C-alpha positions in Angstrom: 72.4 -15.2 5.1 73.4 -15.7 1.4 74.5 -12.8 -0.7 71.4 -13.4 -2.9 69.0 -13.1 0.1 71.0 -10.2 1.5 70.5 -8.3 -1.8 66.8 -9.1 -1.8 66.4 -7.6 1.6 68.4 -4.5 0.7 71.4 -5.4 2.8 75.0 -5.4 1.4 77.1 -8.4 2.5 79.5 -6.2 4.4 76.6 -4.7 6.4 75.8 -8.2 7.8 79.1 -7.9 9.8 77.8 -4.8 11.7 75.1 -5.1 14.3 71.7 -3.7 13.4 71.2 -0.1 14.4 67.9 -1.1 16.0 66.7 -4.6 16.9 63.7 -6.0 18.8 64.2 -9.6 19.9 61.3 -11.6 21.2 59.7 -8.4 22.6 56.6 -8.5 24.6 54.8 -5.4 25.9 51.6 -4.6 27.8 49.2 -1.9 28.6 48.4 -2.8 32.2 47.4 -6.4 32.4 46.7 -6.6 28.6 49.6 -7.9 26.5 49.7 -6.3 23.1 53.0 -7.5 21.7 53.6 -11.2 21.7 57.2 -11.9 20.9 58.1 -9.4 18.2 61.3 -9.8 16.2 62.3 -6.8 14.1 65.6 -5.6 12.6 66.6 -2.2 11.1 70.1 -2.1 9.6 72.1 0.9 8.7 70.8 2.7 5.6 67.6 0.8 5.5 63.9 1.8 5.3 62.0 -0.9 7.1 58.2 -0.7 6.6 56.1 -2.1 9.4 52.7 -2.8 7.9 49.3 -3.8 9.2 45.8 -2.7 10.2 44.9 -0.5 13.1 45.2 -2.3 16.3 47.8 -4.7 15.0 50.6 -3.4 17.3 52.6 -1.1 15.0 52.3 2.0 17.2 53.1 0.0 20.3 56.2 -1.4 18.6 57.4 2.1 17.8 56.8 3.2 21.4 58.9 0.3 22.7 61.6 1.1 20.1 61.9 4.7 21.3 61.6 4.1 25.0 58.1 5.4 25.6 56.8 2.0 26.6 58.9 -0.6 28.6 59.0 -4.1 27.3 57.9 -6.9 29.7 60.3 -9.5 28.2 62.7 -9.9 25.3 65.4 -7.4 24.3 65.7 -4.0 22.7 69.1 -3.4 21.2 70.8 -0.3 19.7 73.9 -1.1 17.7 74.0 -4.6 19.2 73.8 -3.3 22.7 71.0 -4.3 25.0 69.1 -1.2 26.2 66.1 -2.6 27.9 64.5 0.0 30.2 66.0 2.9 28.4 64.0 6.2 28.6 62.8 8.2 25.7 65.2 11.0 26.7 68.1 8.6 26.5 67.0 7.1 23.2 67.0 10.7 21.8 70.6 11.2 23.1 71.6 8.1 21.3 70.3 9.4 18.0 66.8 7.9 17.8 64.1 10.4 16.9 60.3 9.7 16.7 57.5 11.4 14.9 54.4 10.0 16.6 51.0 9.4 15.1 49.3 12.8 15.1 52.5 14.6 14.4 53.3 15.9 17.8 53.6 19.6 16.9 52.6 22.4 19.3 49.5 23.9 17.7 49.5 27.1 19.8 53.1 28.0 18.9 54.3 29.5 15.6 56.3 27.5 13.1 59.5 29.2 14.2 58.7 28.6 17.9 58.1 24.9 17.2 61.5 24.7 15.4 63.2 26.6 18.2 62.3 23.8 20.6 65.0 21.7 18.9 67.8 24.1 20.0 68.2 21.9 23.1 70.4 19.7 21.0 72.9 22.5 20.7 72.0 23.6 17.2 71.4 27.3 16.7 68.0 28.7 15.7 69.4 30.1 12.5 70.8 26.7 11.5 67.5 24.9 12.3 65.5 27.4 10.3 67.8 27.4 7.4 67.6 23.6 7.1 63.8 23.5 7.6 63.0 26.3 5.2 65.5 24.9 2.6 63.9 21.5 2.7 60.3 22.7 2.9 60.1 26.3 1.5 56.4 26.5 2.4 57.4 26.5 6.1 59.5 29.6 5.4 56.3 31.3 4.0 54.4 30.2 7.2 57.2 30.9 9.7 55.1 33.3 11.9 51.9 31.4 11.5 50.4 29.3 14.3 51.3 25.6 13.6 47.7 24.5 14.4 46.3 26.6 11.6 48.3 25.0 8.9 47.3 22.1 6.7 48.0 18.5 7.8 50.7 18.2 5.3 52.4 21.4 6.4 52.2 20.2 10.0 53.9 16.9 9.1 56.6 18.9 7.3 57.1 20.9 10.5 57.3 17.8 12.7 59.8 16.2 10.3 61.9 19.4 10.2 62.0 19.6 14.0 63.0 16.0 14.2 65.8 16.4 11.7 67.2 19.3 13.7 68.4 16.7 16.3 70.6 15.1 13.6 69.2 11.6 14.2 70.8 8.3 13.2 67.5 6.5 13.3 64.1 8.0 12.5 60.9 6.3 13.7 57.7 7.3 11.9 54.2 6.4 13.0 51.5 6.6 10.3 53.2 9.4 8.3 50.3 9.4 5.8 47.5 9.8 8.3 45.0 12.4 7.1 47.1 13.6 4.2 46.2 14.0 0.5 47.9 11.4 -1.7 50.1 14.0 -3.4 51.4 15.2 0.0 52.0 11.6 1.1 54.1 11.0 -2.0 56.1 14.2 -1.3 56.7 13.2 2.3 58.0 9.7 1.3 60.2 11.2 -1.3 61.7 13.3 1.5 62.2 10.1 3.6 64.0 8.5 0.7 66.3 11.5 0.5 67.0 11.2 4.2 68.1 7.6 3.8 70.5 8.7 1.1 71.9 11.2 3.6 72.6 8.3 6.0 69.5 8.0 8.2 68.0 4.6 8.9 64.2 4.6 9.1 61.5 2.4 10.7 58.0 3.5 9.5 54.8 2.1 10.7 52.1 2.5 8.1 48.6 1.2 7.6 48.4 2.0 3.9 51.2 -0.3 2.7 51.5 0.8 -0.9 52.3 4.4 0.1 55.6 3.3 1.6 56.6 0.1 -0.2 58.2 2.0 -3.2 60.9 3.3 -0.9 61.3 0.4 1.5 64.2 -2.0 1.6 62.4 -4.5 3.9 58.8 -4.9 4.8 57.2 -6.6 7.8 53.6 -7.4 8.3 52.1 -7.2 11.8 48.8 -8.7 12.8 47.5 -9.0 16.4 50.7 -8.1 18.0 52.9 -10.5 16.0 55.2 -10.0 13.0 53.7 -12.6 10.6 55.9 -12.0 7.5 59.2 -10.3 6.6 60.6 -10.0 3.1 61.4 -7.7 0.3 58.8 -5.1 -0.7 58.0 -7.1 -3.9 57.4 -10.3 -1.9 55.2 -8.6 0.7 53.3 -6.6 -1.9 52.4 -9.8 -3.8 50.8 -11.2 -0.6 49.0 -8.1 0.6 45.3 -8.2 1.3 43.8 -4.9 0.6 41.1 -5.8 3.0 43.6 -5.5 5.9 46.3 -3.2 4.6 44.6 -0.8 2.3 45.4 0.1 -1.3 
């Protein structure tokens, strides 16, 4: 890859010498007899935000599930840091520093905000440290600390899910439809937070139906249709080719 192309894709030349933090190579995956990923190639390098774009049913969520070990691939390779990890479990991916916020947020509605955060103490971080980090990043969670998580707004629940994920000190963050059900102002706030996380050293793969909510912070964008990655390029290149019919405004 030339230095010009590397710059266009948000990659520094020296980063090309290091293996990607996350890589899918020719990945196929199925639900029962139905194959839903048909040879997916996708790369996330250190310090990047990679936006995986496409309509519902295109295979984005399945790709995230494969990447975090929730769904086994049927062929191809899943690699972390250049090492093949096919068949890895979701528990082991978490131990390796990969953290996922699934579609629908994945919080425990019948637990309080604090109790949801305390679930992250299994990583060895103290309750006090987890709360300090969460309430410092999202002060509204501090105000809601004793409130049942299920009674909060969608945006507050997403903040809680993100805070709990960050308590594990991940190297790679996988986000599935971060904007789902959120008001535009809250979506903008959440993606501002994601951009800050990348500055702190976290690499991010985000699957998103509404492309233009994530393109402003992305380094690389990939379009996924019918279980295949059909285009990869800089956000500007992908944005110029987007069809709002499929990917939303």
